[in-house]
C-alpha positions as CSV (number, residue, x, y, z in Angstrom):
1,M,-114.6,132.3,-90.1
2,R,-111.9,134.9,-89.9
3,H,-110.8,133.5,-86.3
4,L,-110.4,130.3,-88.0
5,A,-108.2,131.7,-90.6
6,I,-106.3,134.0,-88.0
7,C,-105.8,130.5,-86.2
8,F,-104.6,128.5,-89.5
9,L,-102.1,131.0,-90.2
10,A,-100.3,131.6,-87.4
11,V,-99.8,127.7,-87.5
12,F,-99.1,127.4,-90.6
13,F,-96.0,130.0,-90.1
14,A,-95.2,128.6,-86.2
15,V,-94.5,125.6,-88.6
16,A,-93.0,126.5,-91.4
17,T,-90.6,129.4,-89.9
18,P,-87.7,127.2,-87.9
19,F,-87.3,125.9,-91.8
20,A,-87.5,129.2,-93.7
21,H,-83.9,129.0,-94.9
22,T,-84.2,125.3,-96.3
23,G,-85.8,126.8,-99.8
24,A,-82.9,129.1,-100.7
25,A,-80.3,126.1,-99.2
26,E,-77.4,124.7,-101.5
27,T,-74.7,122.9,-102.0
28,L,-71.4,124.8,-101.5
29,R,-67.9,123.8,-102.6
30,V,-65.5,125.5,-100.0
31,M,-62.1,125.4,-101.1
32,V,-59.0,124.8,-98.5
33,H,-55.3,124.2,-99.5
34,S,-53.2,121.1,-99.9
35,G,-51.1,120.4,-96.8
36,S,-51.8,122.1,-93.4
37,F,-52.4,125.9,-92.6
38,P,-53.3,125.8,-88.5
39,P,-54.8,126.4,-86.7
40,Y,-56.9,127.4,-89.5
41,Y,-57.5,124.1,-91.3
42,F,-55.1,120.9,-90.7
43,A,-54.1,118.0,-93.2
44,E,-56.3,115.0,-94.5
45,G,-56.8,112.4,-91.9
46,D,-55.4,114.8,-88.7
47,S,-58.4,114.7,-86.3
48,R,-58.3,118.4,-85.6
49,T,-60.6,120.3,-87.3
50,G,-59.3,123.7,-87.4
51,I,-61.2,127.5,-87.5
52,V,-62.3,127.6,-91.0
53,K,-64.8,124.3,-90.9
54,D,-65.2,124.9,-87.1
55,V,-66.8,128.6,-88.7
56,F,-67.9,127.2,-91.8
57,N,-69.8,124.4,-89.4
58,A,-71.6,127.4,-87.5
59,F,-72.7,128.9,-90.5
60,A,-74.0,125.5,-92.3
61,K,-76.3,125.7,-89.2
62,E,-78.0,128.9,-89.2
63,T,-78.0,129.1,-93.3
64,G,-78.9,125.6,-94.1
65,D,-76.9,124.4,-96.6
66,T,-74.8,121.8,-97.1
67,I,-70.2,122.5,-97.3
68,E,-68.5,120.6,-99.2
69,Y,-64.9,121.2,-99.2
70,V,-62.2,120.5,-101.9
71,R,-58.8,120.4,-100.9
72,C,-55.9,121.3,-103.7
73,P,-52.9,123.6,-103.7
74,F,-53.1,127.3,-103.7
75,N,-52.6,128.5,-107.8
76,R,-54.9,126.0,-108.4
77,S,-57.8,126.7,-105.8
78,Q,-57.1,130.4,-107.7
79,R,-58.1,128.8,-110.7
80,K,-60.9,126.4,-109.9
81,F,-62.4,129.7,-108.2
82,D,-61.9,131.3,-111.0
83,E,-63.8,129.0,-113.6
84,G,-66.7,128.3,-111.0
85,E,-65.2,125.0,-109.9
86,I,-65.3,126.4,-106.4
87,D,-67.9,128.2,-104.6
88,I,-66.2,129.9,-101.9
89,E,-62.5,131.1,-100.9
90,P,-63.6,130.8,-96.5
91,M,-61.7,134.1,-96.0
92,S,-60.2,136.2,-98.3
93,N,-60.4,140.6,-98.6
94,P,-60.4,142.2,-101.5
95,V,-56.7,143.8,-101.5
96,W,-55.7,140.7,-101.6
97,R,-57.5,139.1,-104.9
98,K,-58.0,142.6,-107.2
99,S,-55.7,141.1,-109.5
100,S,-57.4,137.7,-110.3
101,K,-60.1,136.7,-113.7
102,V,-62.7,136.9,-111.0
103,L,-62.8,139.0,-108.1
104,G,-65.8,137.8,-106.1
105,V,-68.6,139.3,-103.9
106,Y,-67.4,139.3,-100.5
107,S,-69.7,139.3,-96.9
108,K,-69.9,141.0,-94.1
109,P,-65.9,141.3,-92.0
110,F,-66.0,138.2,-89.4
111,A,-62.8,138.8,-88.4
112,V,-59.4,140.3,-88.6
113,S,-55.9,138.4,-89.6
114,D,-52.5,139.8,-88.3
115,S,-49.6,140.0,-90.3
116,I,-46.3,139.5,-88.5
117,V,-42.6,139.6,-89.7
118,L,-41.1,135.7,-88.1
119,F,-37.4,136.6,-87.1
120,D,-35.2,133.8,-86.0
121,A,-34.0,135.4,-82.3
122,Q,-30.7,136.0,-83.2
123,A,-31.6,138.1,-85.8
124,A,-34.6,140.1,-84.5
125,V,-34.9,144.0,-84.9
126,P,-37.5,146.0,-84.1
127,L,-40.4,146.8,-86.5
128,D,-41.6,150.5,-87.1
129,S,-41.6,150.0,-90.8
130,P,-40.2,148.1,-93.2
131,D,-37.3,150.5,-93.9
132,E,-35.8,148.3,-90.6
133,L,-35.0,145.6,-93.4
134,I,-33.9,147.6,-96.0
135,G,-31.0,145.4,-97.8
136,K,-32.6,142.3,-95.7
137,T,-33.8,138.7,-97.4
138,I,-37.1,137.9,-96.2
139,G,-38.9,134.9,-96.7
140,G,-42.9,134.8,-98.5
141,V,-45.3,132.4,-100.2
142,R,-46.3,131.8,-103.4
143,G,-48.7,133.9,-105.3
144,Y,-49.2,135.9,-102.0
145,Y,-50.0,139.1,-101.9
146,Y,-48.3,141.7,-99.7
147,P,-49.2,145.2,-100.1
148,V,-47.8,147.0,-97.1
149,F,-44.4,145.2,-98.5
150,S,-45.1,145.4,-102.0
151,P,-42.5,148.7,-103.1
152,Y,-40.3,147.6,-101.4
153,F,-40.3,144.9,-103.3
154,K,-40.4,146.5,-106.6
155,D,-37.6,148.2,-106.2
156,G,-35.5,146.0,-104.7
157,R,-35.2,147.7,-101.5
158,V,-36.2,144.4,-99.6
159,K,-35.3,140.8,-101.4
160,L,-38.5,138.5,-101.8
161,H,-36.8,134.5,-101.4
162,I,-40.9,133.1,-102.1
163,L,-42.0,129.4,-101.0
164,E,-44.8,127.4,-101.3
165,N,-46.3,127.4,-98.1
166,E,-46.0,129.0,-94.8
167,N,-44.6,125.3,-93.5
168,K,-41.8,125.7,-96.2
169,L,-40.7,129.3,-94.0
170,I,-40.7,127.8,-91.0
171,Q,-38.3,124.8,-92.1
172,L,-36.0,127.7,-93.5
173,L,-36.1,130.2,-90.3
174,L,-35.1,126.7,-88.1
175,A,-32.1,125.6,-90.3
176,G,-31.0,129.4,-90.5
177,R,-31.5,129.9,-94.2
178,L,-33.4,132.7,-93.6
179,D,-33.2,135.6,-90.7
180,Q,-37.2,136.6,-91.5
181,A,-40.4,135.3,-92.5
182,L,-43.5,137.2,-93.7
183,M,-46.2,135.5,-92.0
184,N,-50.0,134.5,-90.6
185,K,-50.0,136.3,-87.1
186,D,-52.2,133.2,-85.6
187,F,-50.2,130.3,-87.6
188,A,-47.0,131.9,-86.2
189,L,-48.2,131.5,-82.6
190,F,-50.2,128.2,-83.2
191,Q,-46.7,126.7,-84.5
192,I,-44.5,128.4,-81.7
193,K,-46.4,126.4,-78.9
194,D,-47.5,123.5,-80.8
195,Q,-43.1,122.9,-81.7
196,K,-41.6,125.1,-78.2
197,L,-40.5,127.0,-80.1
198,G,-40.6,130.1,-78.3
199,D,-36.1,130.3,-77.9
200,R,-36.0,130.5,-81.4
201,F,-38.3,132.8,-82.8
202,V,-39.2,136.6,-82.1
203,V,-42.8,137.9,-83.4
204,S,-43.5,141.5,-84.7
205,R,-45.8,143.5,-84.3
206,P,-48.3,143.1,-86.5
207,Y,-47.2,145.2,-89.9
208,D,-50.3,144.9,-91.3
209,S,-54.2,144.1,-90.7
210,L,-57.2,143.2,-92.5
211,D,-60.6,142.0,-92.5
212,M,-61.5,138.7,-93.5
213,M,-64.0,137.7,-95.6
214,I,-65.9,134.7,-97.2
215,R,-65.5,135.7,-101.0
216,F,-67.7,133.9,-103.0
217,H,-68.1,133.5,-107.3
218,P,-70.8,135.3,-108.6
219,H,-72.8,132.5,-109.5
220,K,-73.1,132.3,-105.5
221,K,-73.8,135.7,-104.9
222,G,-77.8,135.1,-103.7
223,A,-76.0,133.0,-100.9
224,V,-74.4,136.2,-99.6
225,P,-77.2,137.8,-97.8
226,R,-78.5,134.5,-95.4
227,F,-74.3,134.0,-94.2
228,N,-74.9,138.2,-93.7
229,R,-77.3,137.2,-91.7
230,A,-75.2,134.2,-90.3
231,I,-72.5,136.2,-89.4
232,D,-74.2,138.7,-87.3
233,K,-75.4,136.2,-85.2
234,L,-72.5,134.4,-84.5
235,L,-70.2,137.3,-83.9
236,K,-73.3,139.2,-81.6
237,D,-73.5,134.9,-79.5
238,G,-69.5,135.1,-79.2
239,T,-69.1,131.6,-81.2
240,I,-66.6,132.6,-83.6
241,E,-64.9,133.9,-81.4
242,K,-65.2,130.9,-78.8
243,I,-64.2,129.5,-81.6
244,Y,-61.1,130.8,-82.4
245,D,-60.0,130.7,-78.5
246,R,-60.1,126.9,-78.4
247,Y,-56.6,127.3,-81.1
248,R,-55.0,129.8,-78.7
């Protein structure tokens, strides 16, 4: 009888284990901003999925969760997160959200975001520190926090020209209305490659690098451990790196 009981339990766990995550799995609402921010996400209707969706599709395969993407402008998406209408900000860091109404609960890091200055090629200068831009105007995005440059903006040593998104920054640079703009490195390199702008722009070395994590609304903190396990696995087997490489 003991032998039969052991055999039964062995069969039971062999069958149950592949579906062990389904009891905790749920539908999670993930913010994606309106418009496009390639290579992270593309405009609605574009056949390209982008890094965010590709990475979260890989996470979902590991966790068993269903991902529902919620598109809205940046500021509205942050309000929806605060109000619990969005469960996840897919790529974030606590330093960006330290003044948010709801701080959120963070996963372990799964990628790194490099920040650079994108120069008009005719106005480019070596960037060793923000001191190189004293007295100049630099483009930035409304609602974004730039910790390295913030003290320079506050006392007026560098002037900040605020626009709605990175695409607007590119447009003003191309129109000659800005000489430099603060930019995500992956976004800048994608635009240069996609629009063949190698002779128009110069990319500075990164002035800031931050770990990218998943920011969960506190009412979804129970999902953090299973996403951390997925991050460990997908970093170890190279899946996340392969996803990024598709867009480089």
